[in-house]
One Martini backbone bead per residue (centre of mass of N, CA, C, O) as a GRO file, in nm:
protein
  497
    1MET     BB    1   0.091   0.039   0.028
    2ASN     BB    2   0.079   0.355  -0.049
    3VAL     BB    3   0.062   0.678   0.041
    4LYS     BB    4  -0.195   0.748  -0.111
    5ASP     BB    5  -0.369   0.522   0.001
    6ILE     BB    6  -0.343   0.595   0.301
    7ARG     BB    7  -0.474   0.872   0.283
    8TRP     BB    8  -0.753   0.788   0.174
    9ILE     BB    9  -0.826   0.575   0.394
   10LEU     BB   10  -0.802   0.770   0.631
   11LEU     BB   11  -1.013   0.970   0.538
   12LEU     BB   12  -1.245   0.769   0.530
   13PHE     BB   13  -1.234   0.688   0.826
   14LEU     BB   14  -1.289   0.976   0.944
   15ILE     BB   15  -1.559   1.020   0.813
   16ILE     BB   16  -1.709   0.777   0.928
   17LEU     BB   17  -1.653   0.835   1.225
   18PHE     BB   18  -1.789   1.113   1.237
   19ILE     BB   19  -2.073   1.029   1.152
   20ARG     BB   20  -2.120   0.821   1.378
   21VAL     BB   21  -2.062   1.002   1.624
   22TYR     BB   22  -2.260   1.225   1.567
   23LEU     BB   23  -2.515   1.047   1.572
   24SER     BB   24  -2.471   0.925   1.861
   25PHE     BB   25  -2.491   1.227   2.002
   26LEU     BB   26  -2.804   1.290   1.960
   27ASN     BB   27  -2.819   1.071   2.195
   28PRO     BB   28  -2.758   0.987   2.526
   29LEU     BB   29  -2.863   0.734   2.442
   30PHE     BB   30  -2.953   0.408   2.334
   31SER     BB   31  -3.076   0.190   2.050
   32SER     BB   32  -3.030  -0.057   2.261
   33ASP     BB   33  -3.081  -0.285   2.503
   34GLU     BB   34  -2.802  -0.435   2.491
   35SER     BB   35  -2.614  -0.197   2.567
   36TYR     BB   36  -2.684  -0.205   2.882
   37PHE     BB   37  -2.550  -0.468   2.940
   38HIS     BB   38  -2.256  -0.381   2.862
   39ILE     BB   39  -2.234  -0.135   3.045
   40ARG     BB   40  -2.263  -0.291   3.315
   41GLN     BB   41  -2.007  -0.456   3.277
   42VAL     BB   42  -1.803  -0.226   3.273
   43GLU     BB   43  -1.882  -0.095   3.545
   44ASN     BB   44  -1.806  -0.349   3.710
   45ILE     BB   45  -1.509  -0.354   3.631
   46LEU     BB   46  -1.446  -0.073   3.758
   47ASN     BB   47  -1.544  -0.164   4.055
   48THR     BB   48  -1.427  -0.497   4.067
   49GLY     BB   49  -1.270  -0.633   3.795
   50LYS     BB   50  -1.551  -0.767   3.697
   51PRO     BB   51  -1.799  -0.902   3.570
   52LEU     BB   52  -2.165  -0.955   3.559
   53PHE     BB   53  -2.242  -1.276   3.597
   54ASN     BB   54  -2.410  -1.199   3.859
   55ASP     BB   55  -2.741  -1.077   3.836
   56PRO     BB   56  -2.964  -0.910   4.051
   57LEU     BB   57  -3.165  -0.792   3.799
   58SER     BB   58  -3.167  -1.086   3.660
   59TRP     BB   59  -3.355  -1.346   3.686
   60ASN     BB   60  -3.306  -1.372   3.990
   61GLY     BB   61  -2.983  -1.370   3.966
   62SER     BB   62  -2.860  -1.455   3.713
   63LYS     BB   63  -2.658  -1.589   3.461
   64HIS     BB   64  -2.367  -1.514   3.270
   65HIS     BB   65  -2.219  -1.600   2.935
   66PHE     BB   66  -1.896  -1.461   2.841
   67PHE     BB   67  -1.677  -1.280   2.663
   68ALA     BB   68  -1.469  -0.989   2.798
   69THR     BB   69  -1.272  -0.834   2.609
   70PHE     BB   70  -1.431  -0.578   2.529
   71HIS     BB   71  -1.486  -0.482   2.822
   72TYR     BB   72  -1.191  -0.449   2.912
   73LEU     BB   73  -1.114  -0.247   2.697
   74ALA     BB   74  -1.322  -0.034   2.787
   75GLY     BB   75  -1.219  -0.015   3.079
   76VAL     BB   76  -0.934   0.088   3.019
   77LEU     BB   77  -1.023   0.339   2.851
   78SER     BB   78  -1.192   0.460   3.098
   79LEU     BB   79  -0.922   0.547   3.254
   80ILE     BB   80  -0.858   0.774   3.033
   81PHE     BB   81  -1.150   0.814   2.957
   82SER     BB   82  -1.459   0.873   2.930
   83LYS     BB   83  -1.709   0.644   2.949
   84GLU     BB   84  -1.915   0.795   2.770
   85ILE     BB   85  -1.726   0.809   2.526
   86ILE     BB   86  -1.663   0.509   2.492
   87PHE     BB   87  -1.956   0.410   2.446
   88LYS     BB   88  -1.987   0.582   2.178
   89VAL     BB   89  -1.702   0.523   2.015
   90LEU     BB   90  -1.586   0.232   2.003
   91PRO     BB   91  -1.781   0.091   1.799
   92GLN     BB   92  -1.726   0.309   1.575
   93LEU     BB   93  -1.429   0.248   1.543
   94PHE     BB   94  -1.461  -0.046   1.439
   95ALA     BB   95  -1.638   0.031   1.199
   96GLY     BB   96  -1.420   0.207   1.067
   97LEU     BB   97  -1.187  -0.018   1.057
   98LEU     BB   98  -1.314  -0.190   0.827
   99VAL     BB   99  -1.178  -0.048   0.580
  100PHE     BB  100  -0.903  -0.193   0.580
  101PRO     BB  101  -0.972  -0.493   0.513
  102ILE     BB  102  -1.154  -0.431   0.270
  103TYR     BB  103  -0.945  -0.288   0.101
  104GLY     BB  104  -0.746  -0.526   0.097
  105ILE     BB  105  -0.934  -0.729  -0.044
  106LEU     BB  106  -0.980  -0.559  -0.303
  107LYS     BB  107  -0.684  -0.540  -0.390
  108ILE     BB  108  -0.651  -0.846  -0.434
  109LEU     BB  109  -0.885  -0.890  -0.643
  110ILE     BB  110  -0.832  -0.609  -0.847
  111LYS     BB  111  -0.581  -0.412  -0.839
  112ASN     BB  112  -0.751  -0.127  -0.768
  113GLU     BB  113  -0.770   0.165  -0.602
  114ASP     BB  114  -1.032   0.306  -0.694
  115PHE     BB  115  -1.230   0.066  -0.663
  116ALA     BB  116  -1.157   0.005  -0.366
  117LEU     BB  117  -1.255   0.277  -0.255
  118VAL     BB  118  -1.545   0.264  -0.347
  119GLY     BB  119  -1.617  -0.008  -0.205
  120THR     BB  120  -1.551   0.084   0.083
  121SER     BB  121  -1.755   0.314   0.094
  122MET     BB  122  -2.008   0.139   0.047
  123SER     BB  123  -1.975  -0.058   0.291
  124ALA     BB  124  -2.023   0.169   0.521
  125PHE     BB  125  -2.348   0.218   0.392
  126ILE     BB  126  -2.497  -0.020   0.458
  127PRO     BB  127  -2.794  -0.027   0.604
  128ILE     BB  128  -2.778  -0.279   0.800
  129LEU     BB  129  -2.517  -0.173   0.937
  130PHE     BB  130  -2.573   0.122   1.009
  131VAL     BB  131  -2.846   0.107   1.168
  132ASN     BB  132  -2.737  -0.142   1.378
  133THR     BB  133  -2.454   0.034   1.496
  134VAL     BB  134  -2.552   0.298   1.561
  135ASN     BB  135  -2.578   0.379   1.883
  136THR     BB  136  -2.400   0.143   2.010
  137PHE     BB  137  -2.304  -0.107   2.282
  138THR     BB  138  -2.127  -0.352   2.122
  139PRO     BB  139  -1.927  -0.629   1.996
  140LEU     BB  140  -1.991  -0.646   1.689
  141THR     BB  141  -1.774  -0.461   1.549
  142PHE     BB  142  -1.538  -0.614   1.666
  143GLY     BB  143  -1.607  -0.888   1.527
  144LEU     BB  144  -1.609  -0.781   1.235
  145PHE     BB  145  -1.319  -0.687   1.220
  146LEU     BB  146  -1.196  -0.967   1.273
  147PHE     BB  147  -1.328  -1.116   1.039
  148PHE     BB  148  -1.199  -0.939   0.804
  149LEU     BB  149  -0.906  -0.967   0.892
  150MET     BB  150  -0.897  -1.275   0.857
  151THR     BB  151  -0.964  -1.277   0.560
  152TYR     BB  152  -0.721  -1.113   0.464
  153LEU     BB  153  -0.504  -1.309   0.583
  154PHE     BB  154  -0.596  -1.558   0.416
  155LEU     BB  155  -0.519  -1.429   0.138
  156ASN     BB  156  -0.210  -1.396   0.296
  157LEU     BB  157  -0.089  -1.661   0.427
  158GLU     BB  158   0.222  -1.681   0.355
  159LYS     BB  159   0.278  -1.390   0.502
  160ASN     BB  160   0.046  -1.430   0.766
  161SER     BB  161   0.037  -1.691   0.951
  162HIS     BB  162   0.121  -1.593   1.236
  163LEU     BB  163  -0.089  -1.367   1.265
  164TYR     BB  164  -0.334  -1.542   1.221
  165VAL     BB  165  -0.305  -1.723   1.469
  166ILE     BB  166  -0.310  -1.504   1.684
  167LEU     BB  167  -0.594  -1.389   1.602
  168LEU     BB  168  -0.750  -1.648   1.637
  169ILE     BB  169  -0.711  -1.664   1.940
  170ILE     BB  170  -0.835  -1.394   2.010
  171PHE     BB  171  -1.109  -1.439   1.871
  172SER     BB  172  -1.191  -1.694   2.042
  173PHE     BB  173  -1.184  -1.484   2.313
  174SER     BB  174  -1.414  -1.253   2.198
  175HIS     BB  175  -1.614  -1.394   1.961
  176PRO     BB  176  -1.864  -1.591   1.805
  177LEU     BB  177  -1.777  -1.524   1.503
  178ILE     BB  178  -1.560  -1.745   1.477
  179LEU     BB  179  -1.766  -1.971   1.391
  180LEU     BB  180  -1.842  -1.837   1.120
  181PHE     BB  181  -1.565  -1.831   1.003
  182SER     BB  182  -1.519  -2.135   1.007
  183ALA     BB  183  -1.764  -2.201   0.827
  184SER     BB  184  -1.665  -2.039   0.573
  185LEU     BB  185  -1.434  -2.241   0.502
  186PHE     BB  186  -1.617  -2.461   0.400
  187GLY     BB  187  -1.714  -2.303   0.154
  188TYR     BB  188  -1.435  -2.282   0.023
  189VAL     BB  189  -1.387  -2.587  -0.007
  190LEU     BB  190  -1.639  -2.652  -0.173
  191PHE     BB  191  -1.576  -2.467  -0.424
  192SER     BB  192  -1.299  -2.588  -0.483
  193LYS     BB  193  -1.397  -2.875  -0.542
  194ILE     BB  194  -1.598  -2.810  -0.770
  195GLU     BB  195  -1.344  -2.655  -0.937
  196ASN     BB  196  -1.072  -2.814  -0.900
  197ILE     BB  197  -0.916  -2.676  -0.654
  198LYS     BB  198  -0.620  -2.668  -0.500
  199LEU     BB  199  -0.493  -2.694  -0.191
  200LYS     BB  200  -0.276  -2.590   0.013
  201ASN     BB  201  -0.112  -2.698   0.284
  202ILE     BB  202  -0.144  -2.440   0.454
  203GLU     BB  203  -0.451  -2.429   0.423
  204LYS     BB  204  -0.524  -2.696   0.552
  205GLU     BB  205  -0.395  -2.643   0.829
  206ILE     BB  206  -0.548  -2.377   0.896
  207ILE     BB  207  -0.837  -2.485   0.870
  208ILE     BB  208  -0.820  -2.694   1.090
  209PHE     BB  209  -0.744  -2.496   1.316
  210SER     BB  210  -0.992  -2.292   1.266
  211VAL     BB  211  -1.200  -2.514   1.360
  212PHE     BB  212  -1.093  -2.671   1.628
  213PHE     BB  213  -1.012  -2.453   1.824
  214PRO     BB  214  -1.283  -2.299   1.865
  215LEU     BB  215  -1.444  -2.554   1.938
  216TRP     BB  216  -1.285  -2.616   2.195
  217VAL     BB  217  -1.332  -2.350   2.344
  218TYR     BB  218  -1.652  -2.363   2.335
  219PHE     BB  219  -1.687  -2.632   2.470
  220ILE     BB  220  -1.562  -2.550   2.740
  221PHE     BB  221  -1.723  -2.284   2.799
  222TYR     BB  222  -2.023  -2.434   2.707
  223ARG     BB  223  -2.073  -2.711   2.855
  224ASN     BB  224  -2.327  -2.659   3.025
  225ALA     BB  225  -2.513  -2.579   2.790
  226LEU     BB  226  -2.475  -2.845   2.635
  227LEU     BB  227  -2.592  -3.032   2.858
  228ILE     BB  228  -2.874  -2.895   2.858
  229HIS     BB  229  -2.936  -2.847   2.520
  230GLY     BB  230  -2.746  -2.935   2.315
  231LYS     BB  231  -2.820  -2.869   1.988
  232ASN     BB  232  -3.007  -2.617   2.088
  233ILE     BB  233  -2.775  -2.405   2.124
  234VAL     BB  234  -2.802  -2.273   1.847
  235TRP     BB  235  -3.082  -2.124   1.967
  236GLN     BB  236  -3.007  -2.009   2.264
  237ASN     BB  237  -3.276  -2.078   2.430
  238ILE     BB  238  -3.500  -1.969   2.276
  239PRO     BB  239  -3.809  -1.922   2.269
  240ASP     BB  240  -4.020  -2.045   2.045
  241GLU     BB  241  -4.204  -1.780   2.011
  242MET     BB  242  -3.931  -1.595   1.948
  243LEU     BB  243  -3.801  -1.699   1.682
  244THR     BB  244  -3.953  -1.517   1.482
  245PHE     BB  245  -3.799  -1.254   1.570
  246TYR     BB  246  -3.495  -1.357   1.539
  247PHE     BB  247  -3.571  -1.558   1.271
  248GLN     BB  248  -3.630  -1.421   0.999
  249ASN     BB  249  -3.763  -1.380   0.705
  250VAL     BB  250  -3.658  -1.316   0.370
  251SER     BB  251  -3.726  -1.068   0.163
  252LEU     BB  252  -3.677  -0.917  -0.130
  253LEU     BB  253  -3.721  -0.622  -0.043
  254GLY     BB  254  -3.553  -0.639   0.215
  255GLY     BB  255  -3.283  -0.709   0.077
  256ILE     BB  256  -3.266  -0.459  -0.103
  257TYR     BB  257  -3.265  -0.251   0.126
  258HIS     BB  258  -3.038  -0.359   0.329
  259ILE     BB  259  -2.813  -0.359   0.085
  260GLY     BB  260  -2.891  -0.258  -0.195
  261VAL     BB  261  -2.954  -0.243  -0.523
  262ILE     BB  262  -2.676  -0.206  -0.649
  263THR     BB  263  -2.517  -0.410  -0.480
  264LEU     BB  264  -2.697  -0.657  -0.541
  265VAL     BB  265  -2.681  -0.668  -0.849
  266LEU     BB  266  -2.372  -0.680  -0.875
  267GLY     BB  267  -2.327  -0.922  -0.686
  268LEU     BB  268  -2.499  -1.130  -0.843
  269TYR     BB  269  -2.342  -1.108  -1.104
  270THR     BB  270  -2.074  -1.215  -0.982
  271CYS     BB  271  -2.174  -1.486  -0.881
  272TYR     BB  272  -2.251  -1.592  -1.160
  273SER     BB  273  -1.979  -1.562  -1.304
  274TYR     BB  274  -1.808  -1.746  -1.083
  275LEU     BB  275  -1.995  -2.006  -1.115
  276PHE     BB  276  -2.021  -2.025  -1.467
  277GLU     BB  277  -1.748  -1.871  -1.605
  278LEU     BB  278  -1.547  -1.819  -1.379
  279LYS     BB  279  -1.216  -1.824  -1.214
  280ASP     BB  280  -1.145  -1.775  -0.848
  281LYS     BB  281  -1.013  -1.851  -0.554
  282GLN     BB  282  -1.060  -1.590  -0.383
  283THR     BB  283  -1.367  -1.562  -0.446
  284TYR     BB  284  -1.454  -1.829  -0.290
  285ILE     BB  285  -1.452  -1.702  -0.012
  286MET     BB  286  -1.697  -1.520  -0.057
  287LEU     BB  287  -1.898  -1.734  -0.160
  288GLY     BB  288  -1.878  -1.923   0.088
  289THR     BB  289  -1.985  -1.721   0.296
  290ILE     BB  290  -2.258  -1.664   0.164
  291PHE     BB  291  -2.359  -1.955   0.163
  292VAL     BB  292  -2.344  -2.016   0.468
  293MET     BB  293  -2.523  -1.779   0.563
  294GLY     BB  294  -2.770  -1.864   0.399
  295VAL     BB  295  -2.815  -2.135   0.534
  296LEU     BB  296  -2.839  -2.031   0.828
  297LEU     BB  297  -3.084  -1.853   0.768
  298TRP     BB  298  -3.271  -2.076   0.658
  299GLN     BB  299  -3.229  -2.243   0.942
  300LYS     BB  300  -3.233  -2.040   1.181
  301MET     BB  301  -2.915  -1.995   1.321
  302ILE     BB  302  -2.932  -1.687   1.256
  303ALA     BB  303  -2.967  -1.371   1.257
  304LEU     BB  304  -3.063  -1.143   1.031
  305VAL     BB  305  -2.869  -0.914   1.092
  306LEU     BB  306  -2.603  -1.071   1.099
  307GLY     BB  307  -2.627  -1.210   0.824
  308GLY     BB  308  -2.681  -0.948   0.657
  309ILE     BB  309  -2.412  -0.808   0.712
  310ILE     BB  310  -2.219  -1.019   0.595
  311ILE     BB  311  -2.345  -1.045   0.319
  312GLY     BB  312  -2.342  -0.744   0.241
  313LEU     BB  313  -2.031  -0.707   0.246
  314PHE     BB  314  -1.964  -0.935   0.035
  315ILE     BB  315  -2.141  -0.826  -0.189
  316CYS     BB  316  -1.990  -0.558  -0.215
  317ILE     BB  317  -1.720  -0.676  -0.293
  318LEU     BB  318  -1.831  -0.824  -0.550
  319SER     BB  319  -1.951  -0.576  -0.695
  320ILE     BB  320  -1.673  -0.449  -0.758
  321GLN     BB  321  -1.556  -0.684  -0.914
  322GLY     BB  322  -1.777  -0.677  -1.134
  323LEU     BB  323  -1.735  -0.381  -1.219
  324TYR     BB  324  -1.445  -0.418  -1.311
  325ASP     BB  325  -1.501  -0.630  -1.528
  326LEU     BB  326  -1.700  -0.457  -1.688
  327PHE     BB  327  -1.502  -0.229  -1.759
  328ASN     BB  328  -1.303  -0.407  -1.914
  329LEU     BB  329  -1.512  -0.466  -2.140
  330ILE     BB  330  -1.580  -0.170  -2.225
  331LYS     BB  331  -1.286  -0.099  -2.326
  332LYS     BB  332  -1.342  -0.294  -2.593
  333THR     BB  333  -1.535  -0.071  -2.672
  334LYS     BB  334  -1.708   0.221  -2.786
  335PHE     BB  335  -1.779   0.287  -2.460
  336SER     BB  336  -1.507   0.368  -2.307
  337LYS     BB  337  -1.565   0.687  -2.262
  338MET     BB  338  -1.811   0.612  -2.037
  339ASN     BB  339  -1.696   0.524  -1.760
  340ASN     BB  340  -1.727   0.780  -1.582
  341LEU     BB  341  -2.033   0.804  -1.615
  342ILE     BB  342  -2.109   0.530  -1.502
  343MET     BB  343  -1.982   0.567  -1.225
  344SER     BB  344  -2.147   0.816  -1.145
  345ILE     BB  345  -2.424   0.680  -1.157
  346ILE     BB  346  -2.368   0.459  -0.946
  347ILE     BB  347  -2.306   0.652  -0.710
  348ILE     BB  348  -2.576   0.801  -0.710
  349LEU     BB  349  -2.758   0.553  -0.673
  350PHE     BB  350  -2.634   0.470  -0.405
  351MET     BB  351  -2.708   0.728  -0.250
  352ILE     BB  352  -3.021   0.701  -0.295
  353THR     BB  353  -3.054   0.378  -0.202
  354SER     BB  354  -2.846   0.386   0.068
  355LEU     BB  355  -2.714   0.623   0.213
  356ILE     BB  356  -2.957   0.811   0.275
  357PRO     BB  357  -3.153   0.605   0.404
  358GLY     BB  358  -2.956   0.505   0.622
  359VAL     BB  359  -2.912   0.776   0.770
  360VAL     BB  360  -3.211   0.844   0.824
  361ASP     BB  361  -3.282   0.586   0.983
  362ALA     BB  362  -3.067   0.616   1.200
  363LYS     BB  363  -3.163   0.889   1.308
  364ASN     BB  364  -3.449   0.802   1.385
  365LYS     BB  365  -3.364   0.577   1.581
  366ILE     BB  366  -3.201   0.754   1.774
  367ILE     BB  367  -3.434   0.955   1.852
  368ASN     BB  368  -3.674   0.706   1.909
  369THR     BB  369  -3.455   0.517   2.072
  370PRO     BB  370  -3.607   0.546   2.296
  371SER     BB  371  -3.881   0.677   2.379
  372LYS     BB  372  -3.987   0.937   2.563
  373ASP     BB  373  -4.200   0.779   2.724
  374GLU     BB  374  -4.012   0.552   2.818
  375ILE     BB  375  -3.813   0.731   2.966
  376ASN     BB  376  -4.015   0.845   3.167
  377ALA     BB  377  -4.092   0.571   3.289
  378PHE     BB  378  -3.812   0.492   3.392
  379ASN     BB  379  -3.769   0.740   3.571
  380TRP     BB  380  -4.015   0.695   3.748
  381ILE     BB  381  -3.928   0.428   3.864
  382LYS     BB  382  -3.659   0.525   3.990
  383ASN     BB  383  -3.801   0.768   4.172
  384ARG     BB  384  -4.084   0.607   4.293
  385LEU     BB  385  -3.976   0.330   4.334
  386PRO     BB  386  -3.850   0.080   4.470
  387SER     BB  387  -3.568  -0.060   4.489
  388SER     BB  388  -3.560  -0.337   4.289
  389SER     BB  389  -3.803  -0.376   4.141
  390THR     BB  390  -4.040  -0.593   4.004
  391ILE     BB  391  -4.097  -0.609   3.642
  392ILE     BB  392  -4.314  -0.633   3.388
  393ALA     BB  393  -4.162  -0.714   3.069
  394LEU     BB  394  -4.006  -0.722   2.802
  395PRO     BB  395  -3.717  -0.858   2.698
  396GLU     BB  396  -3.631  -0.582   2.531
  397GLU     BB  397  -3.667  -0.421   2.833
  398GLY     BB  398  -3.478  -0.537   3.057
  399ASN     BB  399  -3.215  -0.351   3.034
  400TYR     BB  400  -3.354  -0.088   3.074
  401LEU     BB  401  -3.452  -0.145   3.359
  402ASN     BB  402  -3.176  -0.192   3.494
  403LYS     BB  403  -3.041   0.087   3.413
  404LEU     BB  404  -3.271   0.323   3.406
  405ALA     BB  405  -3.453   0.195   3.674
  406ASN     BB  406  -3.336  -0.005   3.882
  407ALA     BB  407  -3.471  -0.287   3.788
  408LYS     BB  408  -3.636  -0.579   3.775
  409ASN     BB  409  -3.657  -0.873   3.593
  410ILE     BB  410  -3.794  -1.183   3.436
  411ILE     BB  411  -3.679  -1.093   3.144
  412ASP     BB  412  -3.457  -1.127   2.867
  413THR     BB  413  -3.209  -1.176   2.595
  414ASP     BB  414  -3.060  -1.390   2.793
  415PHE     BB  415  -3.092  -1.757   2.750
  416LEU     BB  416  -2.870  -1.974   2.753
  417ILE     BB  417  -2.855  -2.046   3.097
  418LYS     BB  418  -3.163  -2.052   3.128
  419PRO     BB  419  -3.426  -2.162   3.293
  420ASN     BB  420  -3.729  -2.196   3.158
  421SER     BB  421  -3.785  -1.998   2.909
  422ASP     BB  422  -4.059  -2.087   2.803
  423MET     BB  423  -4.222  -2.050   3.062
  424VAL     BB  424  -4.163  -1.750   3.112
  425TYR     BB  425  -4.275  -1.643   2.844
  426ASN     BB  426  -4.561  -1.764   2.870
  427ASP     BB  427  -4.629  -1.613   3.129
  428LEU     BB  428  -4.597  -1.331   3.015
  429LYS     BB  429  -4.812  -1.359   2.798
  430ARG     BB  430  -5.046  -1.420   2.991
  431ILE     BB  431  -5.039  -1.154   3.146
  432TYR     BB  432  -5.111  -0.972   2.895
  433LEU     BB  433  -5.375  -1.157   2.787
  434THR     BB  434  -5.538  -1.168   3.023
  435HIS     BB  435  -5.882  -1.151   3.180
  436SER     BB  436  -5.761  -1.243   3.461
  437ASN     BB  437  -5.687  -1.137   3.773
  438ILE     BB  438  -5.605  -1.403   3.900
  439GLU     BB  439  -5.385  -1.486   3.702
  440ALA     BB  440  -5.213  -1.232   3.719
  441VAL     BB  441  -5.147  -1.250   4.021
  442GLU     BB  442  -5.022  -1.532   4.026
  443LEU     BB  443  -4.795  -1.483   3.816
  444MET     BB  444  -4.663  -1.239   3.957
  445SER     BB  445  -4.610  -1.388   4.227
  446LYS     BB  446  -4.420  -1.605   4.114
  447TYR     BB  447  -4.205  -1.343   4.044
  448LYS     BB  448  -4.226  -1.108   4.250
  449ALA     BB  449  -4.433  -0.903   4.111
  450ASP     BB  450  -4.581  -0.557   4.131
  451TYR     BB  451  -4.534  -0.478   3.822
  452LEU     BB  452  -4.652  -0.321   3.505
  453LEU     BB  453  -4.538  -0.272   3.167
  454LEU     BB  454  -4.702  -0.062   2.915
  455THR     BB  455  -4.621  -0.046   2.588
  456GLN     BB  456  -4.617  -0.011   2.253
  457ASN     BB  457  -4.463  -0.274   2.208
  458SER     BB  458  -4.656  -0.463   2.367
  459LYS     BB  459  -4.909  -0.397   2.207
  460THR     BB  460  -4.799  -0.493   1.936
  461GLN     BB  461  -4.702  -0.785   2.006
  462PHE     BB  462  -5.009  -0.852   2.152
  463ASN     BB  463  -5.249  -0.696   2.039
  464LEU     BB  464  -5.315  -0.423   2.210
  465LYS     BB  465  -5.501  -0.166   2.375
  466ASN     BB  466  -5.540  -0.304   2.656
  467TRP     BB  467  -5.542  -0.406   2.982
  468ALA     BB  468  -5.774  -0.612   3.111
  469PRO     BB  469  -5.712  -0.592   3.446
  470GLU     BB  470  -5.726  -0.273   3.504
  471ASP     BB  471  -6.032  -0.278   3.647
  472SER     BB  472  -5.931  -0.408   3.885
  473GLU     BB  473  -5.885  -0.414   4.236
  474CYS     BB  474  -5.577  -0.545   4.192
  475PHE     BB  475  -5.527  -0.280   4.009
  476GLU     BB  476  -5.310   0.008   3.965
  477LEU     BB  477  -5.285   0.313   3.812
  478ILE     BB  478  -4.966   0.498   3.842
  479TYR     BB  479  -4.906   0.536   3.519
  480ASP     BB  480  -5.025   0.786   3.270
  481SER     BB  481  -4.962   0.721   2.935
  482GLU     BB  482  -4.849   0.571   2.677
  483ALA     BB  483  -4.725   0.462   2.912
  484LYS     BB  484  -4.787   0.196   3.157
  485ILE     BB  485  -4.843   0.153   3.518
  486TYR     BB  486  -4.888  -0.129   3.729
  487LYS     BB  487  -5.030  -0.224   4.048
  488LYS     BB  488  -5.020  -0.468   4.279
  489THR     BB  489  -5.274  -0.508   4.550
  490CYS     BB  490  -5.286  -0.821   4.561
  491ARG     BB  491  -5.222  -1.126   4.716
  492ARG     BB  492  -5.522  -1.224   4.729
  493VAL     BB  493  -5.785  -1.348   4.556
  494LYS     BB  494  -6.111  -1.303   4.550
  495THR     BB  495  -6.371  -1.544   4.560
  496PHE     BB  496  -6.690  -1.637   4.411
  497GLU     BB  497  -6.976  -1.842   4.395
   0.00000   0.00000   0.00000
């Protein structure tokens, strides 16, 4: 990489980082419930030196199980900078750093700096990536950076084998995305076999190590969860009725919007070209990853957002490779003088169909999530209710309750080693849907909960206009706005013959 390349890619990194950080600071809060889980982990590291593996506010003091590399990194940086700044900036920093391995991958594939720079710029603003990672504090962007850095090193394996192994070990103890990276190598092997392309010995050795070392690490780390759930650990012990929300089906229009029409069309063109007309060993790494992620999405083994982000980024990489091949063909025709015009049209179309909608949607999500009324309700709980009160709320509101309201939940979005997750979710659903104040009191008492939070999200999810037991003498409406809070006033419900 020459000095000119470094200057341009550094400028692109700074622009992307500025846009992401600027948008993230539009709201002092965060746009995902999960962010507050990770914030509490870092804060506990700063206070005690270790993560909050045993959480007194979650599922009656239940346990969490995860690798805390990202959290310790954030904790160390919080000793140097304000933790509020670290929470806002660190995930955006890793999202910005993605430009370096993606640029490197494109340079290897097409060996053209201008096209590589255009492709890297496009990858940074794919809607599904941009909307779901701006103004969040989660390890996802950290994991994605390691995923694409490992892909880049794999393409340069003979020069970077030692660094690859070191990063593989770090990745294995940092983020579960290492398992998806290992799976993607199977896709590469599959396409290489189909096309009768021989793998080098170093590739075979590295692939074997890349598969079995992470599997061994995760088998040891999650052995208790494996013993409890068996093969169902793949679905993370998520309640059956919630699987629909977590592993959604992908529609054609949804795929076009989330990835971008220009990126998707060019990417699919490249996939077709290299599957049926052209051969390129390095391209099969991209195709293999897309194939594996597609199968996992089809089998509902990974969440739509995660699979969509990885597929979207690799489709973007392939779209630029296809565009470069297309321009080389055009150079041989009488339309060769129109290359700059065609590129300008493609960039403008990308801005109209991907960049602008992605930024607008991200801004709207930042401003409106959580809603002002939900924030007011959480603040009211924190200031008016007894400390650590147990409150009935949706799983995706559980971490908001813990952090913003200092209240206990009966369920949140971490199900992995939680007992009876199906039963707890079904009880929660019955509480919201029941018309019987007797059943509502009994179920809330079962979880030692005295309050129920009814938000617009819970109304939408359970198709409610109002909560049926609200007129009962056993429940008192103590907070009345768009969001409502009910207090259970009966210990035992009187019944009459």
